[in-house]
SESEMI-813982 format. One record per residue: residue number from 0; x, y, z of N, C-alpha, C, O, CB in turn. Coordinates in steps of 0.05 Angstrom, whole numbers, plus 5000, padded with zeros to 4 digits. Glycine has a CB too. Layout:
# SESEMI-813982
   i n.c1 n.c2 n.c3 ca.c1 ca.c2 ca.c3 c.c1 c.c2 c.c3 o.c1 o.c2 o.c3 cb.c1 cb.c2 cb.c3
 NUM    X    Y    Z     X     Y     Z    X    Y    Z    X    Y    Z     X     Y     Z
...
//
This chain:
# SESEMI-813982
   i n.c1 n.c2 n.c3 ca.c1 ca.c2 ca.c3 c.c1 c.c2 c.c3 o.c1 o.c2 o.c3 cb.c1 cb.c2 cb.c3
   0 7097 3854 2203  7122  3856  2188 7145 3861 2208 7141 3877 2227  7120  3878  2166
   1 7167 3848 2204  7190  3852  2221 7212 3867 2205 7216 3861 2182  7201  3825  2232
   2 7225 3885 2219  7247  3900  2207 7272 3896 2224 7271 3896 2248  7240  3930  2203
   3 7294 3894 2210  7320  3894  2224 7334 3919 2215 7336 3925 2191  7337  3868  2217
   4 7344 3934 2235  7357  3959  2229 7386 3958 2239 7390 3952 2263  7342  3984  2241
   5 7405 3963 2222  7433  3963  2229 7443 3992 2227 7440 4005 2207  7450  3944  2210
   6 7455 4001 2249  7466  4029  2249 7496 4027 2254 7505 4014 2273  7452  4046  2272
   7 7511 4039 2236  7541  4038  2238 7552 4066 2235 7540 4083 2222  7553  4019  2218
   8 7575 4070 2246  7589  4096  2243 7598 4099 2214 7606 4079 2201  7613  4098  2262
   9 7597 4123 2204  7607  4129  2177 7637 4126 2177 7651 4129 2197  7599  4157  2168
  10 7647 4119 2153  7676  4118  2149 7689 4145 2157 7677 4166 2151  7684  4110  2120
  11 7711 4144 2170  7725  4169  2178 7717 4179 2206 7730 4196 2216  7719  4190  2158
  12 7695 4168 2217  7687  4176  2244 7702 4158 2264 7701 4133 2262  7656  4174  2248
  13 7716 4170 2283  7730  4154  2303 7712 4137 2319 7689 4145 2326  7746  4173  2322
  14 7721 4112 2325  7705  4093  2339 7721 4083 2364 7733 4062 2362  7697  4069  2321
  15 7720 4098 2386  7736  4090  2409 7727 4063 2421 7744 4048 2431  7734  4111  2431
  16 7701 4057 2419  7692  4031  2429 7703 4008 2412 7712 3987 2422  7661  4030  2430
  17 7704 4012 2386  7715  3992  2368 7745 3988 2373 7755 3966 2373  7711  4001  2339
  18 7759 4010 2378  7788  4009  2384 7793 3993 2410 7812 3978 2412  7801  4037  2386
  19 7776 3998 2430  7778  3984  2456 7773 3954 2452 7788 3937 2463  7758  3995  2477
  20 7753 3947 2436  7748  3918  2431 7771 3906 2416 7780 3884 2422  7722  3915  2415
  21 7782 3920 2396  7805  3910  2381 7829 3906 2399 7842 3885 2396  7812  3930  2358
  22 7834 3925 2417  7856  3922  2436 7852 3897 2454 7871 3883 2459  7859  3946  2453
  23 7828 3894 2464  7822  3871  2481 7826 3844 2466 7837 3825 2477  7793  3873  2493
  24 7816 3843 2441  7820  3819  2425 7849 3813 2421 7858 3790 2423  7805  3822  2398
  25 7865 3834 2415  7894  3830  2412 7907 3820 2437 7924 3802 2435  7907  3856  2403
  26 7899 3830 2460  7911  3821  2485 7903 3793 2492 7915 3780 2508  7903  3840  2508
  27 7881 3783 2479  7872  3755  2484 7884 3736 2463 7877 3713 2462  7842  3754  2483
  28 7902 3747 2446  7915  3730  2426 7902 3729 2399 7911 3714 2381  7916  3702  2437
  29 7882 3745 2394  7869  3746  2368 7882 3768 2351 7870 3788 2345  7838  3752  2371
  30 7908 3764 2345  7924  3784  2332 7917 3788 2302 7927 3807 2290  7953  3777  2335
  31 7901 3770 2291  7894  3774  2263 7873 3796 2258 7868 3803 2235  7883  3747  2252
  32 7861 3806 2280  7841  3827  2277 7855 3853 2271 7872 3862 2286  7824  3829  2304
  33 7847 3865 2249  7860  3890  2240 7843 3914 2246 7854 3936 2248  7866  3889  2210
  34 7817 3911 2248  7800  3934  2254 7773 3924 2265 7764 3903 2257  7796  3952  2229
  35 7761 3939 2283  7734  3933  2293 7718 3959 2293 7728 3979 2302  7736  3921  2322
  36 7694 3957 2283  7675  3980  2284 7650 3969 2299 7640 3948 2293  7667  3990  2255
  37 7642 3984 2319  7619  3976  2336 7594 3992 2327 7596 4016 2322  7625  3980  2366
  38 7572 3978 2324  7547  3991  2316 7524 3983 2333 7527 3972 2355  7541  3986  2287
  39 7500 3988 2323  7475  3981  2337 7458 3963 2319 7459 3966 2295  7460  4006  2346
  40 7442 3946 2331  7423  3929  2317 7397 3930 2331 7395 3928 2356  7434  3899  2315
  41 7375 3934 2316  7348  3936  2327 7329 3919 2311 7332 3917 2287  7338  3965  2328
  42 7310 3906 2324  7288  3893  2311 7262 3908 2318 7257 3914 2341  7286  3863  2320
  43 7246 3913 2297  7222  3928  2301 7199 3912 2288 7202 3904 2265  7224  3957  2288
  44 7177 3908 2303  7153  3896  2292 7133 3917 2284 7128 3936 2300  7141  3876  2313
  45 7122 3916 2260  7103  3935  2250 7077 3922 2243 7077 3899 2234  7115  3950  2225
  46 7055 3936 2248  7029  3926  2241 7020 3935 2213 7025 3958 2205  7008  3936  2261
  47 7008 3917 2198  6993  3921  2174 7002 3941 2153 6985 3954 2141  6968  3929  2182
  48 7027 3944 2149  7036  3963  2129 7047 3948 2105 7057 3925 2107  7059  3982  2140
  49 7044 3960 2081  7057  3948  2057 7087 3951 2061 7096 3968 2076  7046  3962  2031
  50 7102 3935 2047  7131  3938  2049 7141 3966 2042 7160 3976 2055  7145  3918  2030
  51 7129 3979 2023  7137  4006  2015 7131 4026 2037 7147 4043 2044  7123  4015  1989
  52 7106 4024 2049  7099  4042  2070 7115 4037 2095 7123 4055 2109  7069  4039  2077
  53 7121 4011 2101  7137  4004  2124 7165 4016 2122 7176 4027 2141  7138  3973  2128
  54 7177 4013 2098  7204  4023  2094 7205 4054 2097 7223 4064 2109  7214  4015  2067
  55 7184 4067 2087  7184  4097  2091 7182 4104 2120 7196 4122 2129  7160  4108  2075
  56 7164 4091 2135  7161  4096  2164 7187 4090 2179 7195 4106 2196  7138  4080  2176
  57 7200 4069 2172  7225  4061  2185 7247 4081 2179 7263 4088 2196  7234  4033  2177
  58 7248 4091 2154  7268  4112  2147 7263 4137 2163 7282 4150 2173  7267  4118  2117
  59 7237 4144 2167  7230  4167  2183 7240 4163 2212 7251 4181 2225  7200  4172  2183
  60 7236 4139 2223  7244  4132  2250 7274 4135 2253 7285 4146 2272  7235  4104  2258
  61 7289 4125 2233  7318  4126  2234 7328 4155 2232 7346 4163 2247  7330  4110  2211
  62 7316 4170 2214  7324  4198  2210 7319 4215 2235 7334 4234 2241  7310  4210  2186
  63 7297 4209 2249  7288  4226  2272 7299 4216 2299 7302 4232 2317  7259  4227  2273
  64 7305 4190 2302  7312  4180  2328 7333 4158 2329 7352 4160 2344  7288  4170  2342
  65 7330 4138 2312  7346  4114  2315 7375 4117 2307 7393 4102 2316  7334  4092  2300
  66 7381 4135 2288  7408  4140  2279 7415 4169 2279 7398 4186 2274  7412  4128  2250
  67 7439 4175 2286  7449  4203  2284 7462 4205 2256 7485 4198 2252  7470  4210  2307
  68 7446 4214 2237  7454  4214  2209 7478 4232 2203 7488 4231 2180  7431  4221  2192
  69 7486 4248 2221  7511  4264  2217 7535 4246 2218 7554 4250 2202  7513  4286  2239
  70 7535 4226 2236  7559  4209  2239 7553 4179 2234 7571 4163 2234  7570  4212  2266
  71 7527 4172 2230  7520  4144  2227 7505 4139 2201 7490 4156 2191  7503  4135  2250
  72 7509 4115 2190  7493  4104  2168 7474 4083 2179 7478 4072 2201  7511  4092  2145
  73 7452 4078 2165  7434  4057  2173 7425 4040 2149 7425 4050 2127  7410  4068  2188
  74 7418 4016 2155  7409  3997  2134 7384 3983 2145 7384 3974 2169  7431  3977  2126
  75 7364 3980 2129  7339  3968  2138 7334 3942 2121 7338 3942 2097  7315  3988  2134
  76 7327 3921 2135  7319  3896  2122 7291 3890 2131 7285 3889 2155  7339  3872  2130
  77 7273 3885 2113  7245  3878  2119 7240 3848 2115 7251 3835 2097  7226  3894  2101
  78 7223 3837 2133  7216  3809  2131 7186 3807 2137 7177 3816 2158  7233  3792  2151
  79 7171 3795 2119  7143  3791  2125 7140 3770 2147 7154 3749 2146  7127  3782  2098
  80 7122 3774 2165  7117  3755  2187 7091 3740 2181 7072 3752 2172  7116  3769  2215
  81 7091 3715 2186  7067  3699  2181 7053 3695 2208 7065 3692 2229  7074  3672  2168
  82 7027 3694 2206  7010  3689  2230 7002 3661 2233 6989 3653 2252  6986  3707  2230
//
């Protein structure tokens, strides 16, 4: 089973990296960009778990390591892999 995990800053948390990217885009002539938020994307391969068990394990991983839940949100997408 493959999982995609998206980690983003919570609303209201300052994003200096996003502001830097937005400034760079503006200086390159992309003036229509009004805001940029930078996050993280991870792909995780899991062995032999049911979708429910896999999601629980992935939530544990996010809560303990992959996301700082004080300032970040995460979203998990599961995809069955065929052999």
